[in-house]
NUPAPA-936947 format. One record per atom (N, C-alpha, C): y, z negated, x; residue in three letters; residue number from 1; atom name. Coordinates in steps of 0.1 Angstrom, whole numbers, plus 5000, padded with zeros to 4 digits. Example, Ala and Ser with C-alpha at 12.3 -4.5 7.8 and 13.67 -1.06 7.14 Angstrom:
<rs>
R    v    w    u res   n atom
R 4943 4922 5132 ALA   1    N
R 4955 4922 5123 ALA   1   CA
R 4967 4922 5132 ALA   1    C
R 4978 4929 5128 SER   2    N
R 4989 4929 5137 SER   2   CA
R 5000 4921 5129 SER   2    C
</rs>
This chain:
<rs>
R    v    w    u res   n atom
R 7509 2597 5372 MET   1    N
R 7511 2602 5384 MET   1   CA
R 7502 2596 5395 MET   1    C
R 7499 2604 5404 ALA   2    N
R 7490 2600 5415 ALA   2   CA
R 7499 2593 5426 ALA   2    C
R 7492 2584 5432 ARG   3    N
R 7499 2577 5443 ARG   3   CA
R 7496 2584 5456 ARG   3    C
R 7506 2585 5464 ILE   4    N
R 7504 2592 5477 ILE   4   CA
R 7501 2581 5488 ILE   4    C
R 7491 2584 5495 ARG   5    N
R 7487 2574 5506 ARG   5   CA
R 7494 2578 5518 ARG   5    C
R 7500 2570 5524 THR   6    N
R 7507 2572 5537 THR   6   CA
R 7498 2571 5549 THR   6    C
R 7486 2567 5548 GLY   7    N
R 7477 2565 5559 GLY   7   CA
R 7478 2552 5566 GLY   7    C
R 7487 2544 5563 HIS   8    N
R 7488 2531 5569 HIS   8   CA
R 7482 2521 5560 HIS   8    C
R 7473 2515 5564 ARG   9    N
R 7467 2504 5556 ARG   9   CA
R 7472 2491 5562 ARG   9    C
R 7471 2482 5554 GLY  10    N
R 7474 2469 5559 GLY  10   CA
R 7463 2464 5569 GLY  10    C
R 7467 2462 5581 LYS  11    N
R 7458 2458 5592 LYS  11   CA
R 7454 2444 5590 LYS  11    C
R 7440 2442 5590 THR  12    N
R 7435 2428 5590 THR  12   CA
R 7432 2424 5605 THR  12    C
R 7435 2412 5608 PRO  13    N
R 7433 2408 5622 PRO  13   CA
R 7418 2407 5625 PRO  13    C
R 7413 2413 5636 LYS  14    N
R 7399 2412 5640 LYS  14   CA
R 7396 2398 5645 LYS  14    C
R 7385 2394 5641 LEU  15    N
R 7380 2381 5645 LEU  15   CA
R 7372 2382 5658 LEU  15    C
R 7373 2374 5668 ASP  16    N
R 7365 2374 5680 ASP  16   CA
R 7351 2369 5676 ASP  16    C
R 7341 2376 5681 ALA  17    N
R 7327 2371 5678 ALA  17   CA
R 7325 2359 5687 ALA  17    C
R 7318 2349 5682 GLU  18    N
R 7314 2338 5690 GLU  18   CA
R 7301 2341 5697 GLU  18    C
R 7301 2337 5709 LEU  19    N
R 7289 2339 5717 LEU  19   CA
R 7280 2326 5717 LEU  19    C
R 7269 2327 5711 ASP  20    N
R 7260 2315 5710 ASP  20   CA
R 7250 2315 5721 ASP  20    C
R 7251 2307 5731 ILE  21    N
R 7242 2307 5742 ILE  21   CA
R 7233 2295 5742 ILE  21    C
R 7232 2289 5731 THR  22    N
R 7223 2277 5730 THR  22   CA
R 7209 2280 5733 THR  22    C
R 7203 2291 5727 SER  23    N
R 7189 2294 5729 SER  23   CA
R 7187 2298 5744 SER  23    C
R 7197 2305 5750 PHE  24    N
R 7195 2308 5764 PHE  24   CA
R 7195 2296 5773 PHE  24    C
R 7204 2286 5770 MET  25    N
R 7204 2274 5777 MET  25   CA
R 7191 2266 5776 MET  25    C
R 7185 2266 5764 ASN  26    N
R 7173 2260 5761 ASN  26   CA
R 7162 2266 5770 ASN  26    C
R 7162 2279 5771 LEU  27    N
R 7152 2286 5779 LEU  27   CA
R 7154 2282 5794 LEU  27    C
R 7166 2282 5799 MET  28    N
R 7168 2278 5813 MET  28   CA
R 7164 2264 5815 MET  28    C
R 7166 2255 5806 ILE  29    N
R 7163 2241 5808 ILE  29   CA
R 7147 2239 5809 ILE  29    C
R 7140 2248 5802 VAL  30    N
R 7125 2248 5803 VAL  30   CA
R 7121 2255 5816 VAL  30    C
R 7127 2267 5819 LEU  31    N
R 7122 2276 5829 LEU  31   CA
R 7124 2270 5843 LEU  31    C
R 7135 2264 5846 VAL  32    N
R 7139 2259 5859 VAL  32   CA
R 7129 2248 5864 VAL  32    C
R 7125 2238 5856 PRO  33    N
R 7115 2228 5861 PRO  33   CA
R 7101 2235 5862 PRO  33    C
R 7098 2244 5854 VAL  34    N
R 7085 2251 5856 VAL  34   CA
R 7084 2258 5869 VAL  34    C
R 7095 2266 5872 LEU  35    N
R 7095 2273 5885 LEU  35   CA
R 7095 2263 5897 LEU  35    C
R 7102 2252 5896 LEU  36    N
R 7102 2243 5906 LEU  36   CA
R 7089 2236 5908 LEU  36    C
R 7081 2234 5898 MET  37    N
R 7068 2228 5899 MET  37   CA
R 7059 2238 5905 MET  37    C
R 7060 2251 5902 MET  38    N
R 7052 2261 5908 MET  38   CA
R 7054 2262 5924 MET  38    C
R 7066 2260 5928 MET  39    N
R 7068 2260 5943 MET  39   CA
R 7061 2250 5950 MET  39    C
R 7057 2239 5944 VAL  40    N
R 7050 2228 5951 VAL  40   CA
R 7036 2233 5954 VAL  40    C
R 7030 2241 5945 PHE  41    N
R 7016 2245 5947 PHE  41   CA
R 7014 2257 5957 PHE  41    C
R 7025 2264 5960 SER  42    N
R 7023 2275 5969 SER  42   CA
R 7029 2271 5983 SER  42    C
R 7020 2271 5993 ARG  43    N
R 7024 2268 6006 ARG  43   CA
R 7022 2280 6015 ARG  43    C
R 7030 2280 6025 ILE  44    N
R 7029 2291 6035 ILE  44   CA
R 7024 2284 6048 ILE  44    C
R 7013 2290 6053 THR  45    N
R 7007 2285 6065 THR  45   CA
R 7011 2294 6076 THR  45    C
R 7016 2288 6087 VAL  46    N
R 7020 2296 6098 VAL  46   CA
R 7010 2294 6109 VAL  46    C
R 7005 2305 6114 LEU  47    N
R 6995 2305 6125 LEU  47   CA
R 7003 2309 6138 LEU  47    C
R 7003 2300 6147 GLU  48    N
R 7010 2303 6160 GLU  48   CA
R 7000 2310 6169 GLU  48    C
R 7005 2321 6174 LEU  49    N
R 6997 2329 6183 LEU  49   CA
R 7004 2330 6197 LEU  49    C
R 6996 2331 6207 THR  50    N
R 7001 2333 6220 THR  50   CA
R 6996 2347 6225 THR  50    C
R 7006 2355 6228 LEU  51    N
R 7002 2369 6232 LEU  51   CA
R 7000 2369 6247 LEU  51    C
R 6990 2377 6252 PRO  52    N
R 6987 2377 6266 PRO  52   CA
R 6999 2383 6274 PRO  52    C
R 7001 2378 6286 GLU  53    N
R 7012 2382 6294 GLU  53   CA
R 7010 2396 6299 GLU  53    C
R 7020 2404 6300 LEU  54    N
R 7019 2417 6306 LEU  54   CA
R 7021 2416 6321 LEU  54    C
R 7014 2424 6328 GLY  55    N
R 7015 2423 6342 GLY  55   CA
R 7003 2430 6349 GLY  55    C
R 7004 2432 6361 GLU  56    N
R 6993 2439 6368 GLU  56   CA
R 6982 2429 6371 GLU  56    C
R 6970 2434 6371 ALA  57    N
R 6958 2426 6374 ALA  57   CA
R 6958 2424 6389 ALA  57    C
R 6954 2412 6392 THR  58    N
R 6953 2409 6407 THR  58   CA
R 6938 2407 6410 THR  58    C
R 6935 2409 6422 GLU  59    N
R 6921 2407 6427 GLU  59   CA
R 6918 2394 6433 GLU  59    C
R 6928 2385 6432 LEU  60    N
R 6926 2371 6437 LEU  60   CA
R 6916 2364 6428 LEU  60    C
R 6909 2355 6434 PRO  61    N
R 6899 2347 6426 PRO  61   CA
R 6907 2338 6416 PRO  61    C
R 6902 2337 6404 ILE  62    N
R 6909 2329 6394 ILE  62   CA
R 6904 2315 6394 ILE  62    C
R 6913 2306 6394 ASP  63    N
R 6910 2292 6394 ASP  63   CA
R 6902 2288 6381 ASP  63    C
R 6893 2279 6381 VAL  64    N
R 6885 2275 6369 VAL  64   CA
R 6894 2272 6358 VAL  64    C
R 6905 2265 6360 LYS  65    N
R 6914 2261 6349 LYS  65   CA
R 6921 2273 6343 LYS  65    C
R 6923 2284 6351 ASP  66    N
R 6929 2296 6345 ASP  66   CA
R 6920 2307 6339 ASP  66    C
R 6907 2304 6340 GLN  67    N
R 6897 2313 6334 GLN  67   CA
R 6898 2314 6319 GLN  67    C
R 6897 2325 6313 ARG  68    N
R 6899 2327 6299 ARG  68   CA
R 6885 2327 6291 ARG  68    C
R 6886 2321 6279 LEU  69    N
R 6875 2322 6270 LEU  69   CA
R 6878 2334 6261 LEU  69    C
R 6869 2344 6260 GLU  70    N
R 6871 2356 6252 GLU  70   CA
R 6860 2356 6242 GLU  70    C
R 6865 2359 6230 ILE  71    N
R 6855 2361 6218 ILE  71   CA
R 6858 2376 6214 ILE  71    C
R 6848 2384 6216 VAL  72    N
R 6849 2398 6213 VAL  72   CA
R 6842 2400 6199 VAL  72    C
R 6849 2405 6189 VAL  73    N
R 6844 2407 6176 VAL  73   CA
R 6843 2421 6173 VAL  73    C
R 6831 2425 6169 ARG  74    N
R 6828 2439 6165 ARG  74   CA
R 6822 2439 6151 ARG  74    C
R 6820 2451 6146 ALA  75    N
R 6815 2452 6132 ALA  75   CA
R 6801 2447 6131 ALA  75    C
R 6794 2447 6143 ASN  76    N
R 6780 2443 6142 ASN  76   CA
R 6776 2430 6150 ASN  76    C
R 6786 2424 6157 ASN  77    N
R 6783 2412 6164 ASN  77   CA
R 6796 2404 6168 ASN  77    C
R 6794 2392 6173 ILE  78    N
R 6804 2384 6179 ILE  78   CA
R 6799 2380 6193 ILE  78    C
R 6806 2384 6204 ALA  79    N
R 6801 2380 6217 ALA  79   CA
R 6811 2371 6223 ALA  79    C
R 6806 2360 6229 VAL  80    N
R 6814 2349 6235 VAL  80   CA
R 6813 2351 6250 VAL  80    C
R 6824 2352 6257 TYR  81    N
R 6824 2353 6272 TYR  81   CA
R 6832 2342 6278 TYR  81    C
R 6826 2335 6288 TYR  82    N
R 6834 2325 6295 TYR  82   CA
R 6827 2324 6309 TYR  82    C
R 6835 2325 6320 PRO  83    N
R 6848 2331 6320 PRO  83   CA
R 6847 2346 6316 PRO  83    C
R 6859 2352 6315 GLN  84    N
R 6860 2366 6310 GLN  84   CA
R 6850 2374 6318 GLN  84    C
R 6842 2382 6311 GLY  85    N
R 6833 2391 6317 GLY  85   CA
R 6819 2386 6318 GLY  85    C
R 6817 2373 6316 TYR  86    N
R 6803 2367 6317 TYR  86   CA
R 6799 2363 6302 TYR  86    C
R 6789 2370 6297 LEU  87    N
R 6784 2367 6284 LEU  87   CA
R 6777 2354 6283 LEU  87    C
R 6782 2346 6273 VAL  88    N
R 6776 2333 6270 VAL  88   CA
R 6765 2335 6259 VAL  88    C
R 6770 2341 6248 LYS  89    N
R 6761 2343 6237 LYS  89   CA
R 6765 2355 6229 LYS  89    C
R 6756 2362 6223 ASP  90    N
R 6759 2373 6214 ASP  90   CA
R 6753 2370 6201 ASP  90    C
R 6762 2369 6191 LEU  91    N
R 6757 2365 6177 LEU  91   CA
R 6758 2378 6168 LEU  91    C
R 6746 2383 6164 PRO  92    N
R 6746 2395 6156 PRO  92   CA
R 6750 2391 6142 PRO  92    C
R 6755 2401 6134 VAL  93    N
R 6759 2399 6121 VAL  93   CA
R 6747 2400 6112 VAL  93    C
R 6745 2391 6103 SER  94    N
R 6734 2391 6094 SER  94   CA
R 6738 2396 6080 SER  94    C
R 6729 2396 6071 GLU  95    N
R 6732 2401 6057 GLU  95   CA
R 6743 2392 6051 GLU  95    C
R 6744 2379 6055 GLN  96    N
R 6754 2370 6049 GLN  96   CA
R 6768 2372 6056 GLN  96    C
R 6768 2379 6067 GLY  97    N
R 6781 2382 6074 GLY  97   CA
R 6781 2375 6088 GLY  97    C
R 6793 2373 6093 TYR  98    N
R 6794 2367 6106 TYR  98   CA
R 6789 2353 6106 TYR  98    C
R 6784 2349 6118 ASP  99    N
R 6778 2335 6119 ASP  99   CA
R 6789 2326 6125 ASP  99    C
R 6798 2321 6116 TYR 100    N
R 6808 2312 6120 TYR 100   CA
R 6803 2299 6125 TYR 100    C
R 6792 2293 6119 GLN 101    N
R 6787 2281 6124 GLN 101   CA
R 6781 2282 6138 GLN 101    C
R 6774 2293 6140 GLY 102    N
R 6769 2296 6154 GLY 102   CA
R 6780 2297 6164 GLY 102    C
R 6791 2303 6160 LEU 103    N
R 6802 2305 6169 LEU 103   CA
R 6808 2291 6172 LEU 103    C
R 6809 2282 6162 GLN 104    N
R 6815 2269 6165 GLN 104   CA
R 6805 2261 6174 GLN 104    C
R 6792 2263 6172 THR 105    N
R 6783 2255 6180 THR 105   CA
R 6784 2259 6195 THR 105    C
R 6785 2272 6197 ILE 106    N
R 6787 2277 6211 ILE 106   CA
R 6800 2272 6217 ILE 106    C
R 6811 2273 6209 LEU 107    N
R 6824 2268 6214 LEU 107   CA
R 6824 2253 6216 LEU 107    C
R 6817 2245 6208 LYS 108    N
R 6816 2231 6211 LYS 108   CA
R 6809 2228 6224 LYS 108    C
R 6798 2236 6227 GLN 109    N
R 6791 2234 6240 GLN 109   CA
R 6800 2238 6251 GLN 109    C
R 6808 2249 6250 ILE 110    N
R 6817 2252 6261 ILE 110   CA
R 6828 2242 6263 ILE 110    C
R 6833 2237 6252 LYS 111    N
R 6843 2226 6252 LYS 111   CA
R 6838 2213 6259 LYS 111    C
R 6826 2209 6255 GLN 112    N
R 6820 2197 6261 GLN 112   CA
R 6817 2199 6276 GLN 112    C
R 6813 2211 6280 THR 113    N
R 6810 2214 6294 THR 113   CA
R 6823 2213 6302 THR 113    C
R 6834 2219 6296 LEU 114    N
R 6847 2219 6303 LEU 114   CA
R 6852 2204 6304 LEU 114    C
R 6851 2197 6293 LEU 115    N
R 6856 2183 6293 LEU 115   CA
R 6848 2174 6303 LEU 115    C
R 6835 2177 6305 SER 116    N
R 6827 2170 6315 SER 116   CA
R 6832 2173 6329 SER 116    C
R 6839 2184 6331 GLN 117    N
R 6844 2188 6344 GLN 117   CA
R 6859 2184 6345 GLN 117    C
R 6864 2176 6335 ASP 118    N
R 6878 2172 6334 ASP 118   CA
R 6887 2184 6333 ASP 118    C
R 6883 2194 6325 ILE 119    N
R 6892 2205 6322 ILE 119   CA
R 6894 2205 6307 ILE 119    C
R 6907 2204 6304 ASP 120    N
R 6911 2204 6289 ASP 120   CA
R 6917 2218 6286 ASP 120    C
R 6908 2227 6283 LYS 121    N
R 6912 2241 6280 LYS 121   CA
R 6915 2241 6265 LYS 121    C
R 6926 2247 6261 LYS 122    N
R 6930 2249 6247 LYS 122   CA
R 6931 2263 6243 LYS 122    C
R 6931 2273 6252 ALA 123    N
R 6934 2287 6249 ALA 123   CA
R 6921 2295 6248 ALA 123    C
R 6921 2304 6238 ALA 124    N
R 6910 2313 6236 ALA 124   CA
R 6916 2327 6232 ALA 124    C
R 6909 2337 6235 THR 125    N
R 6914 2351 6232 THR 125   CA
R 6904 2358 6223 THR 125    C
R 6909 2362 6211 LEU 126    N
R 6901 2369 6202 LEU 126   CA
R 6904 2384 6204 LEU 126    C
R 6893 2391 6208 LEU 127    N
R 6895 2406 6210 LEU 127   CA
R 6887 2413 6199 LEU 127    C
R 6895 2420 6190 LEU 128    N
R 6890 2425 6178 LEU 128   CA
R 6889 2440 6178 LEU 128    C
R 6878 2445 6171 GLU 129    N
R 6877 2459 6169 GLU 129   CA
R 6888 2463 6158 GLU 129    C
R 6890 2476 6157 GLU 130    N
R 6901 2481 6149 GLU 130   CA
R 6899 2478 6134 GLU 130    C
R 6887 2478 6129 LYS 131    N
R 6885 2478 6115 LYS 131   CA
R 6880 2464 6110 LYS 131    C
R 6883 2453 6117 ILE 132    N
R 6879 2440 6113 ILE 132   CA
R 6889 2436 6102 ILE 132    C
R 6884 2430 6091 SER 133    N
R 6893 2427 6080 SER 133   CA
R 6901 2414 6083 SER 133    C
R 6912 2413 6076 TYR 134    N
R 6921 2402 6077 TYR 134   CA
R 6914 2388 6074 TYR 134    C
R 6905 2388 6064 GLN 135    N
R 6898 2376 6060 GLN 135   CA
R 6889 2371 6071 GLN 135    C
R 6882 2381 6078 VAL 136    N
R 6874 2377 6089 VAL 136   CA
R 6882 2372 6101 VAL 136    C
R 6893 2378 6103 ILE 137    N
R 6902 2373 6114 ILE 137   CA
R 6906 2359 6112 ILE 137    C
R 6911 2356 6100 VAL 138    N
R 6915 2342 6096 VAL 138   CA
R 6903 2332 6097 VAL 138    C
R 6891 2336 6093 ALA 139    N
R 6880 2327 6094 ALA 139   CA
R 6876 2325 6108 ALA 139    C
R 6877 2336 6117 LEU 140    N
R 6874 2334 6131 LEU 140   CA
R 6884 2325 6138 LEU 140    C
R 6897 2326 6134 MET 141    N
R 6907 2317 6140 MET 141   CA
R 6905 2303 6135 MET 141    C
R 6901 2301 6123 ASP 142    N
R 6898 2287 6118 ASP 142   CA
R 6886 2281 6125 ASP 142    C
R 6876 2290 6127 SER 143    N
R 6864 2285 6134 SER 143   CA
R 6866 2282 6149 SER 143    C
R 6875 2289 6155 THR 144    N
R 6878 2288 6169 THR 144   CA
R 6888 2276 6172 THR 144    C
R 6896 2273 6162 ARG 145    N
R 6907 2263 6163 ARG 145   CA
R 6901 2249 6163 ARG 145    C
R 6892 2246 6153 SER 146    N
R 6887 2232 6151 SER 146   CA
R 6874 2233 6143 SER 146    C
R 6867 2221 6143 TYR 147    N
R 6855 2220 6135 TYR 147   CA
R 6855 2206 6128 TYR 147    C
R 6849 2205 6116 PRO 148    N
R 6848 2192 6110 PRO 148   CA
R 6838 2182 6117 PRO 148    C
R 6843 2170 6118 GLU 149    N
R 6834 2160 6125 GLU 149   CA
R 6836 2147 6117 GLU 149    C
R 6825 2140 6116 VAL 150    N
R 6825 2127 6109 VAL 150   CA
R 6829 2116 6119 VAL 150    C
R 6839 2109 6115 LEU 151    N
R 6844 2098 6124 LEU 151   CA
R 6846 2086 6115 LEU 151    C
R 6838 2076 6117 ILE 152    N
R 6839 2063 6110 ILE 152   CA
R 6840 2066 6095 ILE 152    C
R 6830 2072 6089 ALA 153    N
R 6828 2075 6075 ALA 153   CA
R 6839 2083 6069 ALA 153    C
R 6846 2091 6077 SER 154    N
R 6855 2101 6072 SER 154   CA
R 6854 2114 6080 SER 154    C
R 6857 2125 6074 VAL 155    N
R 6857 2138 6081 VAL 155   CA
R 6870 2141 6086 VAL 155    C
R 6871 2144 6099 VAL 156    N
R 6883 2148 6106 VAL 156   CA
R 6881 2162 6112 VAL 156    C
R 6892 2169 6115 GLU 157    N
R 6891 2181 6122 GLU 157   CA
R 6892 2179 6137 GLU 157    C
R 6881 2181 6145 ALA 158    N
R 6881 2180 6159 ALA 158   CA
R 6886 2193 6166 ALA 158    C
R 6893 2191 6176 GLU 159    N
R 6900 2203 6182 GLU 159   CA
R 6890 2210 6191 GLU 159    C
R 6890 2223 6190 LEU 160    N
R 6883 2232 6199 LEU 160   CA
R 6892 2239 6208 LEU 160    C
R 6897 2251 6204 PHE 161    N
R 6906 2259 6212 PHE 161   CA
R 6918 2263 6202 PHE 161    C
R 6928 2255 6201 PRO 162    N
R 6938 2258 6191 PRO 162   CA
R 6948 2269 6195 PRO 162    C
R 6950 2272 6208 GLU 163    N
R 6959 2282 6212 GLU 163   CA
R 6952 2296 6213 GLU 163    C
R 6954 2304 6202 ILE 164    N
R 6946 2316 6201 ILE 164   CA
R 6955 2328 6204 ILE 164    C
R 6950 2337 6212 SER 165    N
R 6957 2350 6214 SER 165   CA
R 6948 2361 6208 SER 165    C
R 6955 2371 6204 LEU 166    N
R 6948 2383 6198 LEU 166   CA
R 6949 2395 6207 LEU 166    C
R 6939 2403 6207 GLY 167    N
R 6940 2416 6214 GLY 167   CA
R 6930 2426 6209 GLY 167    C
R 6930 2438 6215 ASP 168    N
R 6920 2448 6211 ASP 168   CA
R 6907 2446 6219 ASP 168    C
R 6896 2448 6212 ALA 169    N
R 6883 2447 6219 ALA 169   CA
R 6882 2459 6228 ALA 169    C
R 6876 2457 6240 PRO 170    N
R 6873 2468 6249 PRO 170   CA
R 6863 2478 6243 PRO 170    C
R 6864 2490 6247 GLN 171    N
R 6854 2500 6242 GLN 171   CA
R 6840 2495 6245 GLN 171    C
R 6831 2498 6235 ASP 172    N
R 6817 2494 6236 ASP 172   CA
R 6810 2503 6246 ASP 172    C
R 6807 2498 6258 ASP 173    N
R 6801 2507 6268 ASP 173   CA
R 6786 2508 6267 ASP 173    C
R 6780 2501 6258 ARG 174    N
R 6765 2502 6257 ARG 174   CA
R 6762 2516 6252 ARG 174    C
R 6752 2522 6259 VAL 175    N
R 6748 2535 6256 VAL 175   CA
R 6736 2535 6247 VAL 175    C
R 6736 2542 6236 LEU 176    N
R 6725 2542 6226 LEU 176   CA
R 6714 2550 6233 LEU 176    C
R 6701 2547 6230 PRO 177    N
R 6690 2554 6236 PRO 177   CA
R 6690 2569 6233 PRO 177    C
R 6695 2573 6221 SER 178    N
R 6695 2587 6218 SER 178   CA
R 6706 2595 6225 SER 178    C
R 6716 2587 6230 ALA 179    N
R 6727 2594 6237 ALA 179   CA
R 6725 2595 6252 ALA 179    C
R 6714 2589 6257 GLU 180    N
R 6711 2590 6272 GLU 180   CA
R 6706 2604 6275 GLU 180    C
R 6710 2609 6287 PRO 181    N
R 6704 2622 6291 PRO 181   CA
R 6689 2621 6292 PRO 181    C
R 6682 2631 6290 ASN 182    N
R 6668 2632 6290 ASN 182   CA
R 6663 2633 6304 ASN 182    C
R 6659 2622 6311 SER 183    N
R 6655 2623 6324 SER 183   CA
R 6640 2623 6326 SER 183    C
R 6633 2623 6314 ALA 184    N
R 6618 2623 6314 ALA 184   CA
R 6613 2637 6318 ALA 184    C
R 6620 2647 6316 THR 185    N
R 6616 2661 6319 THR 185   CA
R 6616 2663 6334 THR 185    C
R 6625 2656 6341 GLY 186    N
R 6627 2657 6355 GLY 186   CA
R 6634 2670 6359 GLY 186    C
R 6640 2669 6370 SER 187    N
R 6647 2681 6375 SER 187   CA
R 6641 2686 6389 SER 187    C
R 6630 2680 6393 GLY 188    N
R 6623 2685 6405 GLY 188   CA
R 6629 2679 6417 GLY 188    C
R 6638 2669 6416 GLU 189    N
R 6644 2663 6428 GLU 189   CA
R 6636 2651 6433 GLU 189    C
</rs>
């Protein structure tokens, strides 16, 4: 005779699976010090900027101590103005790029002139054209802020104008010769 199965089998107790996290812990023990060591090599540099104050322009004469040093940066030149509106030097862009050394030389001369008049000016304004790259802006800020100088057999950073403000360059008002109206034909006046 055949045996009839009732459908109930003897239940065997399920065993809980053991979680082996040894390899994960080994990975964490190695990974945490490596990540901590990497943090030492990455530094964040904060550049402090001073924004120009909003307000209406006044027609009063500006005191020598309140006159601004402006550096206008365009795609084809760097122009240094001191006081604002009076061109000191125009540095054209060469095949190698912007002349940061020339800029520092001019800024050193201005700084020395001001110090000889007992004026300790620290502020400069960078006026930039719209398409000036970030790397150029940082290099200009570094060139404007300080310069390397040898002092007792060691190189130190001498201060130029560390308080830097940024702004938009004014429209280039120089008229190209081809854009001038033709006055050579004359109008009979």
